[in-house]
C-alpha positions as CSV (number, residue, x, y, z in Angstrom):
1,M,88.3,-58.2,153.5
2,K,85.9,-60.1,155.8
3,W,84.7,-62.3,152.9
4,K,88.2,-63.0,151.8
5,R,89.0,-64.3,155.3
6,I,85.9,-66.4,155.4
7,G,86.8,-67.9,152.0
8,I,90.3,-68.8,153.2
9,V,88.9,-70.2,156.4
10,C,86.5,-72.4,154.4
11,L,89.4,-73.6,152.2
12,I,91.4,-74.5,155.3
13,V,88.4,-76.3,156.8
14,V,88.0,-78.4,153.6
15,I,91.7,-79.3,153.7
16,G,91.3,-80.2,157.4
17,F,88.3,-82.5,156.7
18,S,90.1,-84.2,153.8
19,T,93.0,-85.0,156.1
20,L,90.7,-86.9,158.5
21,T,89.6,-89.5,155.9
22,G,92.6,-91.7,156.5
23,C,94.8,-92.7,159.4
24,W,98.2,-93.8,158.4
25,N,98.9,-90.7,156.2
26,R,96.8,-88.0,157.8
27,R,98.2,-84.5,158.2
28,E,97.1,-82.3,161.0
29,M,96.4,-78.7,160.1
30,N,98.8,-77.4,162.8
31,Q,101.6,-79.3,161.1
32,L,101.2,-77.9,157.6
33,S,102.6,-74.9,155.7
34,I,100.2,-74.2,152.8
35,A,102.1,-73.0,149.7
36,G,100.2,-71.0,147.1
37,M,103.0,-70.2,144.6
38,L,106.4,-71.7,143.7
39,G,109.3,-70.1,141.8
40,V,112.1,-72.0,140.1
41,D,115.4,-70.5,139.0
42,K,118.9,-71.6,138.2
43,I,122.1,-69.8,139.0
44,G,125.2,-71.5,137.8
45,D,124.9,-75.2,138.6
46,E,122.4,-74.8,141.4
47,Y,118.6,-74.6,141.4
48,I,116.9,-71.9,143.5
49,V,113.4,-72.8,144.8
50,S,111.1,-70.1,146.3
51,A,107.9,-71.0,148.1
52,Q,105.2,-68.5,148.9
53,V,103.5,-69.8,152.0
54,I,100.3,-68.4,153.6
55,N,100.8,-66.7,156.9
56,P,98.0,-67.9,159.2
57,G,98.8,-65.3,161.8
58,K,97.8,-62.6,159.3
59,V,94.9,-64.4,157.6
60,F,93.0,-65.3,160.8
61,L,93.6,-62.1,162.8
62,P,90.4,-60.2,163.5
63,E,89.5,-57.2,161.4
64,G,91.9,-54.3,161.9
65,G,94.6,-56.3,163.6
66,G,98.1,-57.3,162.5
67,T,98.3,-54.7,159.7
68,N,102.1,-54.8,159.6
69,Q,102.2,-58.5,159.0
70,S,102.6,-59.9,155.5
71,P,99.8,-62.2,154.4
72,V,102.4,-64.5,152.9
73,I,106.0,-65.6,153.7
74,T,108.6,-66.5,151.1
75,Y,111.1,-69.2,151.8
76,I,114.1,-69.7,149.6
77,E,116.5,-72.7,149.2
78,N,119.1,-73.9,146.7
79,G,120.3,-77.4,145.7
80,E,122.2,-79.2,143.0
81,T,118.9,-80.8,142.0
82,L,115.4,-79.5,142.3
83,F,114.4,-82.4,144.5
84,E,117.2,-81.6,146.8
85,A,116.2,-77.9,147.0
86,F,112.6,-78.8,147.8
87,R,113.8,-81.2,150.6
88,K,116.1,-78.6,152.0
89,L,113.2,-76.2,152.3
90,T,111.8,-78.4,155.1
91,Q,114.7,-77.3,157.3
92,K,113.3,-73.7,157.3
93,F,109.6,-74.5,157.8
94,P,108.1,-74.8,161.2
95,R,105.5,-77.1,159.5
96,K,105.4,-79.6,156.7
97,L,105.2,-77.9,153.3
98,Y,101.8,-78.7,151.7
99,L,101.7,-78.6,147.9
100,P,98.2,-79.6,146.8
101,Y,97.0,-76.0,146.9
102,V,99.9,-74.5,144.8
103,Q,98.1,-72.5,142.0
104,V,101.0,-71.0,140.1
105,V,104.5,-72.1,139.3
106,I,106.8,-69.4,137.8
107,I,110.0,-70.3,135.9
108,G,112.8,-67.8,135.7
109,E,113.7,-66.7,132.2
110,D,117.3,-67.9,132.4
111,L,116.2,-71.4,133.5
112,A,113.5,-71.3,130.7
113,K,116.3,-70.7,128.1
114,E,118.3,-73.6,129.5
115,G,115.2,-75.9,129.4
116,I,112.0,-76.6,131.4
117,T,111.8,-80.4,131.0
118,R,113.7,-81.1,134.3
119,P,111.6,-78.8,136.6
120,L,108.5,-80.1,134.8
121,D,109.5,-83.7,135.4
122,V,109.7,-83.0,139.2
123,L,106.3,-81.4,139.2
124,V,104.6,-84.1,137.2
125,R,106.0,-86.9,139.3
126,D,104.9,-85.4,142.6
127,H,101.4,-86.8,143.3
128,N,100.9,-83.8,145.7
129,V,101.0,-81.3,142.9
130,R,97.8,-80.5,141.1
131,P,97.8,-81.1,137.3
132,D,95.6,-78.0,136.7
133,L,97.9,-75.4,138.2
134,Y,99.1,-72.6,136.0
135,L,102.6,-72.1,134.7
136,A,104.3,-68.9,133.6
137,V,107.8,-67.5,132.7
138,A,109.3,-64.5,134.6
139,K,109.9,-62.1,131.7
140,G,113.3,-60.5,131.9
141,T,113.9,-61.4,135.5
142,T,114.0,-64.3,138.0
143,A,111.0,-66.2,139.4
144,L,112.1,-65.2,142.9
145,S,111.6,-61.5,142.2
146,L,108.0,-62.2,141.2
147,V,107.2,-64.6,144.1
148,K,108.2,-61.9,146.6
149,I,105.8,-59.2,145.3
150,L,102.8,-58.5,147.5
151,T,99.3,-57.7,146.0
152,P,97.0,-55.2,147.7
153,L,93.5,-56.1,146.5
154,E,94.0,-59.8,146.9
155,E,95.9,-60.8,150.0
156,I,97.2,-64.0,148.6
157,P,99.3,-63.2,145.5
158,A,98.9,-66.7,144.1
159,I,95.1,-66.2,144.0
160,K,95.6,-62.8,142.4
161,L,97.8,-64.2,139.6
162,T,95.5,-67.1,138.9
163,R,92.5,-64.8,138.6
164,S,94.5,-62.3,136.5
165,M,95.5,-65.0,134.0
166,E,91.9,-66.3,133.8
167,I,90.3,-62.9,133.4
168,S,92.9,-61.4,131.0
169,S,92.8,-64.4,128.8
170,Q,89.0,-64.1,128.5
171,Q,88.9,-60.3,128.2
172,W,92.1,-59.4,126.3
173,A,93.5,-61.4,123.3
174,E,97.1,-60.6,124.1
175,T,97.5,-63.0,127.0
176,S,97.1,-66.7,127.5
177,K,97.0,-69.4,130.2
178,V,98.6,-72.8,130.2
179,K,98.1,-75.5,132.8
180,L,100.5,-78.2,133.9
181,Y,98.9,-81.1,132.1
182,Q,98.6,-79.1,128.9
183,L,102.3,-78.2,129.0
184,A,103.3,-81.8,129.7
185,S,101.2,-83.0,126.8
186,D,102.8,-80.5,124.4
187,L,106.3,-81.4,125.4
188,V,105.9,-85.1,124.7
189,H,103.9,-84.6,121.5
190,P,106.1,-84.4,118.4
191,G,103.7,-82.3,116.3
192,I,103.5,-79.2,118.5
193,Q,105.8,-77.0,120.5
194,T,105.3,-75.3,123.9
195,H,104.3,-71.8,124.8
196,L,103.7,-70.1,128.2
197,P,102.4,-66.7,129.3
198,G,104.9,-64.2,130.5
199,I,104.7,-62.2,133.8
200,E,106.8,-59.1,134.5
201,V,107.4,-56.8,137.4
202,I,106.4,-53.2,136.8
203,G,108.2,-50.8,139.2
204,N,110.8,-51.4,141.9
205,P,110.8,-55.1,143.0
206,D,112.2,-54.1,146.4
207,E,109.2,-51.8,147.1
208,G,106.8,-54.6,146.0
209,E,107.8,-56.9,148.8
210,N,107.3,-54.2,151.5
211,T,104.0,-54.4,153.4
212,D,103.7,-50.5,153.3
213,T,102.7,-50.8,149.6
214,L,99.5,-52.6,150.7
215,N,98.2,-49.4,152.3
216,K,98.8,-47.1,149.3
217,S,95.9,-46.0,146.9
218,T,98.3,-46.0,143.9
219,L,100.4,-49.0,142.9
220,S,104.0,-48.3,142.4
221,T,105.0,-51.9,141.9
222,F,102.8,-54.7,140.5
223,L,102.8,-57.8,138.4
224,R,101.6,-57.7,134.8
225,I,100.8,-60.6,132.5
226,D,102.6,-59.7,129.2
227,G,103.4,-61.6,126.0
228,I,103.8,-65.3,125.1
229,A,107.0,-67.2,125.7
230,V,107.8,-69.4,122.7
231,F,109.7,-72.7,123.2
232,W,111.4,-75.2,121.0
233,D,112.4,-78.6,122.3
234,G,111.6,-77.4,125.8
235,K,113.9,-74.3,125.6
236,L,112.8,-70.7,125.5
237,K,113.5,-69.3,122.0
238,G,112.0,-65.8,122.4
239,W,108.8,-63.8,123.0
240,L,105.8,-62.8,120.9
241,N,104.9,-59.1,121.3
242,Q,101.4,-57.9,122.0
243,R,100.2,-58.0,118.4
244,E,101.8,-61.3,117.6
245,S,100.3,-62.8,120.8
246,E,96.9,-61.6,119.8
247,G,97.3,-63.1,116.3
248,F,98.3,-66.4,117.8
249,N,95.3,-66.5,120.1
250,F,93.0,-65.7,117.2
251,A,94.6,-68.5,115.2
252,K,93.9,-70.9,118.1
253,G,90.3,-69.7,118.5
254,E,91.0,-68.7,122.1
255,V,89.7,-65.2,121.9
256,N,86.4,-64.7,123.8
257,S,86.5,-61.0,124.2
258,T,88.7,-58.3,122.8
259,L,88.7,-55.1,120.8
260,V,89.7,-54.7,117.2
261,D,90.1,-51.1,115.9
262,V,89.4,-50.4,112.2
263,P,89.7,-47.0,110.5
264,C,86.6,-45.1,109.4
265,G,88.2,-44.1,106.1
266,E,88.3,-40.6,104.7
267,Q,86.2,-39.2,107.6
268,G,89.0,-40.0,110.1
269,G,88.6,-41.7,113.5
270,K,88.1,-45.4,114.3
271,V,85.4,-48.0,114.8
272,G,85.9,-50.3,117.8
273,M,84.8,-53.8,117.0
274,E,84.2,-56.0,120.1
275,V,85.0,-59.6,119.4
276,V,82.7,-61.8,121.4
277,R,83.5,-65.3,120.1
278,T,86.0,-67.1,117.9
279,K,86.3,-70.6,116.5
280,S,89.3,-71.8,114.6
281,T,90.4,-74.7,112.5
282,I,94.1,-75.5,111.9
283,E,94.6,-77.9,109.0
284,G,97.6,-79.7,107.5
285,D,97.5,-81.0,104.0
286,M,99.8,-82.3,101.2
287,V,100.0,-80.5,97.9
288,R,102.5,-81.9,95.3
289,R,104.1,-84.0,98.0
290,R,104.8,-80.9,100.1
291,P,103.0,-79.9,103.3
292,R,100.6,-77.0,103.3
293,G,98.8,-75.3,106.2
294,R,95.6,-73.4,106.6
295,I,94.1,-71.4,109.5
296,A,90.4,-70.7,109.3
297,V,88.9,-68.4,112.0
298,E,85.2,-67.6,112.4
299,V,84.7,-64.4,114.4
300,E,81.5,-62.9,115.9
301,A,81.7,-59.2,116.7
302,N,79.6,-56.3,117.8
303,V,80.0,-52.6,117.0
304,A,81.3,-51.2,120.4
305,E,82.4,-47.6,119.6
306,V,82.2,-45.3,116.6
307,E,84.3,-42.1,116.3
308,C,83.0,-41.0,112.8
309,P,79.6,-40.1,111.3
310,I,79.0,-43.3,109.3
311,D,75.5,-44.7,108.6
312,L,75.2,-48.1,110.3
313,N,71.9,-48.7,108.5
314,D,73.7,-48.8,105.2
315,P,74.5,-52.4,104.2
316,S,77.6,-51.2,102.3
317,V,79.0,-49.6,105.5
318,I,78.5,-52.9,107.4
319,D,80.2,-54.8,104.5
320,D,83.1,-52.4,104.7
321,L,83.4,-52.9,108.5
322,V,83.4,-56.7,108.0
323,R,86.1,-56.5,105.4
324,Q,88.4,-54.2,107.4
325,T,87.9,-56.3,110.6
326,E,88.9,-59.4,108.7
327,Q,91.9,-57.7,107.3
328,A,93.0,-56.4,110.7
329,I,92.7,-59.9,112.3
330,A,94.5,-61.6,109.3
331,K,97.3,-59.1,109.7
332,K,97.9,-60.0,113.3
333,V,97.8,-63.7,112.5
334,N,100.3,-63.3,109.7
335,Q,102.6,-61.3,112.0
336,S,102.6,-64.1,114.5
337,L,103.3,-66.6,111.7
338,E,106.1,-64.5,110.4
339,R,107.8,-64.5,113.7
340,L,107.3,-68.2,114.5
341,Q,108.2,-69.5,111.1
342,H,111.1,-67.4,110.1
343,Q,112.7,-66.4,113.5
344,Y,111.9,-69.1,116.1
345,H,111.0,-72.0,113.7
346,S,108.6,-73.2,116.4
347,D,105.2,-74.7,115.6
348,I,103.2,-73.8,118.7
349,F,100.1,-73.8,116.5
350,G,100.1,-77.6,116.1
351,F,100.3,-77.9,112.3
352,G,102.3,-81.0,112.8
353,V,99.5,-82.6,114.9
354,A,97.0,-81.7,112.0
355,L,99.3,-83.2,109.4
356,Q,99.8,-86.3,111.5
357,R,96.1,-86.8,111.6
358,S,95.4,-86.2,107.9
359,H,98.6,-87.8,106.4
360,P,100.2,-90.1,108.9
361,Q,102.5,-91.8,106.5
362,Q,103.9,-88.5,105.1
363,W,104.2,-87.1,108.6
364,R,106.7,-89.8,109.5
365,R,108.8,-88.4,106.6
366,W,108.9,-84.9,108.0
367,E,108.7,-85.5,111.8
368,K,112.5,-85.5,112.5
369,Q,113.0,-82.2,110.7
370,W,109.7,-80.5,111.4
371,D,111.2,-77.3,112.6
372,R,112.8,-76.7,109.2
373,V,109.8,-77.9,107.2
374,F,107.4,-75.7,109.3
375,S,109.6,-72.6,108.7
376,Q,109.2,-73.1,104.9
377,M,105.6,-74.3,104.8
378,P,103.0,-72.1,103.0
379,I,100.1,-71.3,105.3
380,K,96.9,-69.7,104.2
381,V,94.9,-67.5,106.6
382,D,91.1,-67.2,106.2
383,I,89.1,-64.9,108.5
384,D,85.3,-64.8,108.4
385,V,83.7,-62.0,110.5
386,E,80.0,-61.8,111.2
387,I,78.7,-58.6,112.9
388,R,75.9,-59.6,115.4
389,Q,74.9,-56.3,117.0
390,L,75.2,-52.6,116.2
391,G,74.2,-51.3,119.5
392,S,71.0,-49.4,120.5
393,L,71.5,-46.7,117.9
394,G,71.3,-47.2,114.2
395,N,73.6,-44.3,113.7
396,T,76.3,-42.6,115.8
397,L,75.4,-39.8,118.1
398,E,77.5,-37.5,116.0
399,R,75.5,-38.3,112.9
400,E,72.2,-38.1,114.8
401,L,73.0,-34.6,116.0
402,K,73.9,-33.4,112.5
403,E,70.7,-34.7,111.2
């Protein structure tokens, strides 16, 4: 707790020094309200903006003091336009709203279905908003319901969400992370569609905004990163489930650590293969004047867990593990392709970008109707797995004991 406060103090000091470098536009620290997270919703014809602001009275109190105070305060305002809602927020702040340290912007699911281009336009135009902040969609709920949730281990929920997205995308293949500049680039590029991670509330949202939950050893309400939101033309089309999200991340080569279970065969049980690195290539080509696609994924994996008495010193056993791991990953990639091609018709892989590079003249022919062409395009999936390590034992403990 002490080190968290020291870190936040250092952050505020850095901001303070940065504001002293000029004169005409300098901002004094006692005149700023530092926002860490923003939520954007739309109800009827009005936009709802929620800003999660750091509570300095809680952060800077000495150890053991102010336990009943919330580390953040959520301010809410509405307006006919997003810009109006942001400006009206200043009526409620005792200090000027400071946006350069916003780390996460959450978009409500209903607004995402209507379209994210308008809120994104406001964020991109504002020079105070960092281009590397993370964006996400509130899965099955409003952005406001997520912004109000408090987090026990990390006092500032915005920092907690940012770290969760970074760690989960590195350690678990079912999640992803998207920054503002990446999203803006995808939206303006005709050869690729947009995707965003989903965040949902587990438990009762009303309990999650109560400071009493910060003192409990078990979490009854918390935020969880779950699934990938699929967009077409800036509008939410639907969600990829866990397996489909994993398949998509494998196809994009964005899996740095995850677990793939393969069956042992007749012996029963499973072998856990730890994926430690992936590299992918997405290609677009023309065959008989029709577009074709190919996904090639190189995977490095280690044997992490073995539940059956197989001989890992036998080359044929290793070959079988490689084959089954390749099949398991290919199945997940094909499941994501099936959903994206035949249900959502949304090319979030970027086959259009690949085709534009390889056959620019033909691409111009298909560009205007790429959603239809993509949904009918044959795509080949090639997975190449290489097992790097078997662990410190050549055989499993079960086999060693039997021998």
